[in-house]
Residue, then its C-alpha position, 0 to 999 in steps of 0.5 A: m480523529p484525523d490528527e490522532r490518525a496522523a500521529a499514529l501513522a508517524a509513530l508507526a513510521v518510527e517503529i518501521e525505521a527501527c525494525r530489524a526483523c529481516p536482513l533488509g533492515s540492516q542493508r537499506t539506507q532508509s526505510v520507506p514507511g509511506e506518505g500522504s494524507p491520513n484521510a485519503e480515500l485512495l491508497l496506492v500500494g506498491e511492492a517495495p522501494g527502489a534505489h531512489e526511494d531508499a535514498a529519499g526515504r519516500p515512496f515512488v520518487g523515481a521515474a515510476g513515481k513521476l508517471l504515477d503523479l501524471l496518472l493521478n493528475l489525469i483524474g484530478l488528484q495530486r499526490p498529497q491527496v492520496y496515500v502511497l506505501n509499499v508492502v515491503k518497507c525496505r529496499p531488496p538488494e538490486n531491486r529483486d523481488p521481495e522474499p516471503t520472509e521479508i514480506a512476512a516481516c513487514a506484514g504487521f506494519l501493513e496490517r496496522q497501516l490499513a487499520l489506521l487509514q481505512p481507505v475507500i479504495i486500495a489500488p495494488l500496483g502490480r502483481h506482487a502488491l496484488r498478491a498481498f490482498a488476493p494471492e491467487a489473482k492475476i494482474s493481467e486478468t483483474h486490472g482496471a476494475p473492482f476486484q470481485g474475488e475473495t480478499r484478505q487484509t482489505p478493511a470492511g467496505t474497502t474496494l480493491f482495484p488492481l492496477y498495473h505498476p507504473a514501472a511496467a509501462l516504462h518498460n513496455g510503452a504499449l501498456r501506458p494507454t491501458l494504465e491511463r484507461d484503468m485510472g479513468a475507470l478507477a475515478r468512475a468507480l469511486p462514487a460506488a466504492r464510497s457508498t459501499w464504504r459508508v455503509a460498512r463504516g455505518g455498521a462497523g465504524e472505524a477500526s477500534l483502538s483495541e484492534i489497532e493495539a492488537a495488531a501492534e502486539r502481533d507485530q511485536l511478537r513477529l519481531f521477537e520471534s525473528e530476533a530469537q531465530 
């Protein structure tokens, strides 16, 4: 149920705030668990929070976030209609790339968020986010279309639709038209993705409570192992 899903996401955000499974948990100002509609069809997944996000505790609130909002507006969506989160929940120092151990420390949280949200489309933003779902894929080759290769973590029936990160267009203005075209392609892909999702949900239903609890137990085991090291 939507209310139960929202409550579960809120409870998970409290766990994320308390997490110290890697050094980032002690170095950041605030964790950034993610935000949006618990019933969103579109899930946007970034790499990690930056300085603005670390200060606000919210994803994509800086310049890249403003561009993301504009891109969503192009296809008739507002930020509250989608869900936005990052692979890594705490800011790496100096906005460096997350290290494998940091990604692993947050993996259980991402797994549980995906199990709760069950989106129609997951749009990884940039190569680092894409790697969480398709480790061998290249964003330059796969952006702007439903991903056809093998994926991991993607819920049954969910379409993976890679996009360039909005920050890439801020650094290289020539990429902005590409991002705009890709967002249009995402909007056009939504009806087919919705049909695929409904077929999968009809056969498997939403993630069961036992599946979500199992993911939580795996997450606690990762935390215990990290603290024991």
